[in-house]
ZAMARGU-4260 file (C-alpha; in steps of 0.2 Angstrom, whole numbers, plus 5000, padded with zeros to 4 digits):
<rodrens>
0) 5500/5401/4154 | 5517/5388/4152 | 5522/5390/4133 | 5525/5369/4133 | 5508/5365/4139
5) 5500/5375/4124 | 5512/5365/4112 | 5506/5349/4122 | 5490/5355/4119 | 5489/5362/4098
10) 5503/5352/4093 | 5496/5339/4077 | 5491/5324/4082 | 5497/5318/4064 | 5516/5322/4068
15) 5523/5305/4064 | 5540/5297/4072 | 5550/5283/4062 | 5552/5277/4081 | 5541/5265/4093
20) 5533/5279/4099 | 5528/5298/4095 | 5529/5313/4105 | 5510/5312/4106 | 5512/5295/4113
25) 5523/5306/4129 | 5510/5319/4129 | 5496/5305/4130 | 5506/5298/4146 | 5505/5312/4153
30) 5488/5314/4154 | 5484/5295/4161 | 5498/5295/4174 | 5495/5312/4182 | 5489/5314/4199
35) 5495/5296/4202 | 5514/5299/4199 | 5524/5312/4211 | 5529/5328/4204 | 5546/5328/4209
40) 5557/5340/4214 | 5568/5351/4200 | 5581/5360/4213 | 5595/5371/4208 | 5612/5364/4214
45) 5623/5373/4223 | 5635/5385/4215 | 5649/5373/4224 | 5644/5360/4213 | 5643/5372/4196
50) 5658/5369/4185 | 5665/5385/4172 | 5652/5396/4177 | 5637/5382/4171 | 5622/5382/4183
55) 5617/5364/4185 | 5597/5359/4189 | 5591/5343/4196 | 5578/5334/4192 | 5576/5324/4208
60) 5568/5306/4201 | 5574/5298/4218 | 5559/5306/4227 | 5545/5298/4213 | 5536/5283/4221
65) 5546/5266/4226 | 5562/5277/4224 | 5563/5279/4205 | 5559/5285/4186 | 5551/5269/4183
70) 5533/5269/4192 | 5531/5283/4175 | 5534/5270/4164 | 5524/5255/4171 | 5512/5266/4177
75) 5507/5271/4160 | 5508/5254/4153 | 5496/5247/4164 | 5485/5260/4160 | 5486/5259/4141
80) 5482/5241/4145 | 5467/5243/4154 | 5459/5255/4142 | 5465/5245/4127 | 5453/5230/4135
85) 5435/5232/4137 | 5432/5215/4148 | 5430/5216/4167 | 5439/5200/4168 | 5457/5203/4180
90) 5473/5209/4169 | 5487/5200/4174 | 5503/5209/4171 | 5522/5203/4173 | 5540/5206/4168
95) 5556/5201/4177 | 5567/5212/4185 | 5580/5213/4200 | 5573/5231/4207 | 5568/5247/4201
100) 5555/5241/4188 | 5550/5226/4199 | 5543/5239/4211 | 5536/5251/4200 | 5524/5238/4190
105) 5520/5232/4208 | 5514/5248/4214 | 5505/5253/4197 | 5495/5236/4199 | 5491/5241/4216
110) 5484/5258/4211 | 5474/5255/4196 | 5468/5239/4203 | 5448/5241/4208 | 5433/5230/4213
115) 5426/5233/4194 | 5442/5228/4185 | 5456/5219/4196 | 5474/5220/4191 | 5487/5208/4198
120) 5505/5208/4193 | 5517/5194/4194 | 5535/5199/4197 | 5549/5188/4191 | 5565/5191/4202
125) 5583/5182/4203 | 5586/5173/4219 | 5600/5185/4222 | 5590/5200/4222 | 5593/5211/4239
130) 5579/5205/4251 | 5574/5224/4255 | 5568/5224/4234 | 5561/5206/4238 | 5549/5213/4252
135) 5546/5230/4244 | 5539/5221/4229 | 5530/5212/4239 | 5522/5224/4250 | 5512/5230/4235
140) 5501/5216/4233 | 5512/5206/4220 | 5517/5189/4217 | 5535/5188/4216 | 5541/5171/4209
145) 5560/5168/4213 | 5573/5161/4200 | 5591/5157/4195 | 5600/5173/4192 | 5603/5171/4175
150) 5593/5180/4158 | 5587/5166/4153 | 5579/5159/4170 | 5571/5175/4170 | 5567/5177/4152
155) 5559/5157/4155 | 5549/5163/4170 | 5538/5176/4162 | 5535/5167/4147 | 5528/5154/4158
160) 5516/5167/4167 | 5511/5174/4150 | 5506/5156/4144 | 5499/5149/4160 | 5489/5166/4164
165) 5486/5174/4147 | 5497/5187/4158 | 5504/5202/4147 | 5521/5206/4150 | 5528/5223/4151
170) 5545/5225/4148 | 5558/5237/4157 | 5565/5248/4145 | 5556/5242/4127 | 5540/5242/4129
175) 5534/5259/4121 | 5521/5263/4133 | 5535/5262/4146 | 5547/5271/4136 | 5532/5284/4134
180) 5529/5288/4152 | 5548/5290/4156 | 5548/5305/4144 | 5536/5312/4154 | 5547/5318/4165
185) 5555/5332/4153 | 5537/5338/4151 | 5537/5342/4171 | 5554/5348/4170 | 5554/5360/4157
190) 5538/5367/4166 | 5547/5370/4182 | 5562/5378/4174 | 5551/5392/4166 | 5545/5393/4185
195) 5564/5397/4189 | 5564/5410/4176 | 5575/5398/4163 | 5567/5397/4147 | 5574/5380/4140
200) 5590/5370/4145 | 5604/5372/4133 | 5609/5353/4140 | 5601/5339/4147 | 5610/5326/4154
205) 5600/5309/4157 | 5608/5291/4163 | 5607/5278/4151 | 5604/5257/4153 | 5592/5250/4146
210) 5587/5266/4139 | 5571/5268/4141 | 5572/5284/4151 | 5586/5292/4138 | 5574/5285/4123
215) 5556/5293/4131 | 5565/5310/4135 | 5575/5312/4119 | 5558/5311/4111 | 5549/5323/4122
220) 5566/5336/4121 | 5566/5336/4102 | 5545/5338/4101 | 5546/5352/4111 | 5563/5361/4108
225) 5568/5351/4091 | 5588/5355/4091 | 5587/5371/4103 | 5594/5358/4117 | 5610/5345/4118
230) 5604/5331/4124 | 5619/5320/4134 | 5618/5302/4139 | 5629/5296/4154 | 5635/5281/4156
235) 5649/5271/4167 | 5664/5266/4159 | 5662/5248/4165 | 5646/5248/4157 | 5647/5256/4139
240) 5638/5248/4127 | 5628/5263/4122 | 5645/5273/4120 | 5653/5258/4110 | 5635/5258/4101
245) 5636/5277/4096 | 5654/5279/4093 | 5653/5263/4080 | 5634/5266/4073 | 5630/5250/4076
250) 5619/5243/4091 | 5632/5233/4102 | 5631/5224/4117 | 5643/5223/4134 | 5660/5219/4127
255) 5665/5200/4128 | 5670/5196/4144 | 5664/5212/4153 | 5661/5208/4170 | 5646/5222/4174
260) 5655/5225/4189 | 5648/5245/4192 | 5644/5253/4208 | 5630/5260/4196 | 5620/5244/4197
265) 5604/5252/4189 | 5613/5255/4173 | 5619/5236/4167 | 5605/5232/4155 | 5611/5237/4137
270) 5599/5247/4123 | 5586/5236/4115 | 5577/5236/4098 | 5566/5251/4101 | 5578/5263/4112
275) 5593/5259/4103 | 5588/5270/4086 | 5581/5285/4096 | 5598/5284/4105 | 5608/5281/4089
280) 5598/5297/4077 | 5591/5310/4095 | 5607/5311/4105 | 5620/5324/4104 | 5636/5314/4114
285) 5638/5300/4126 | 5650/5301/4141 | 5657/5290/4151 | 5663/5291/4168 | 5677/5281/4180
290) 5671/5271/4197 | 5678/5283/4209 | 5670/5301/4199 | 5654/5292/4202 | 5656/5288/4219
295) 5661/5306/4221 | 5647/5313/4213 | 5635/5303/4223 | 5642/5310/4238 | 5643/5328/4235
300) 5625/5325/4231 | 5622/5318/4245 | 5630/5332/4256 | 5627/5347/4247 | 5611/5344/4237
305) 5603/5333/4253 | 5597/5321/4242 | 5600/5302/4244 | 5603/5297/4225 | 5609/5281/4220
310) 5626/5279/4213 | 5616/5276/4196 | 5609/5293/4197 | 5628/5302/4203 | 5633/5295/4185
315) 5624/5309/4177 | 5632/5325/4191 | 5648/5315/4188 | 5648/5320/4166 | 5641/5337/4171
320) 5655/5339/4184 | 5667/5332/4172 | 5682/5338/4161 | 5676/5331/4148 | 5659/5336/4145
325) 5664/5354/4151 | 5678/5355/4139 | 5668/5349/4123 | 5651/5361/4130 | 5656/5378/4133
330) 5648/5394/4139 | 5654/5402/4126 | 5645/5387/4116 | 5628/5395/4123 | 5631/5380/4134
335) 5627/5388/4151 | 5609/5380/4161 | 5611/5360/4162 | 5595/5349/4167 | 5602/5333/4177
340) 5589/5318/4179 | 5594/5312/4195 | 5585/5295/4190 | 5584/5285/4206 | 5588/5285/4223
345) 5584/5267/4229 | 5603/5263/4237 | 5611/5251/4251 | 5620/5269/4259 | 5630/5259/4270
350) 5638/5247/4258 | 5638/5263/4246 | 5647/5273/4259 | 5660/5259/4262 | 5664/5260/4243
355) 5668/5278/4246 | 5678/5275/4263 | 5688/5264/4251 | 5695/5274/4238 | 5697/5289/4253
360) 5683/5299/4247
</rodrens>
């Protein structure tokens, strides 16, 4: 029996958290999504990628259903909403998203839809979203409504569906049920590390955008390992709201004039009022990396791990291989086994490869 499974069963339900979720919420989410989410691989990176005698372990959420970790949170949110309501009327859910969360909520609605309790998802997407993402979202049976590519247009579109249809809005990163669902990544990962003979990671590196993945897994890691693990977030230099907030000790948005021009487009969203306090209090460090380093790390992952990740996932690898992280967290300090969550694999391969070629990679 995994000692982590034992902890999951015996930790007091009365243990509370000052945040929007508790560790108990992550445990509950794990039960709710079991059998429907894919148990994604945990791979030991080839020695050619390791730095300063560290060993890297890659949690490949790029192989999750819909191609990213987002399905975990979307599924937990839909199943939780079903459990909270007893009516047999159709459950209507809505969100706004340009990509991964759109597909995740659409599939979550599809797998939860039954003749006894129908589930219908409506997704508000910007007209400029890639056609392949729009079509993928439609393929799961959801209605897609296209709006102007502005935050106001997306929010107003979702609010209209809530008002007209009584739909439940499921935010991509701020909904507590979504955050708890993302935290189930850690529960799998720690069991898989044990199977590889590693009792626990010394550090875990997580990409951060809106913070759903980062905060859900921070809650899970502290719940299981306390302060025995270093929780490190990874962010592009061009999308540095989390780093700036962390250093300032206050919640900041993107700097004025930031054009949000990063190859890691999945990390453009800023931290929110639910995710920021968790990041502020439970994370040890946030590192930012350049566009060149992101592309290099993504290329190395493609070539050496044989996994097609998106650049947003490459951000975590770039931090792990970078000088700043390895200078600050050393073998001598007990940082040897480092787990990295590869958040997704929804990538335009030709376009990304062209960017790699343009900078001489």
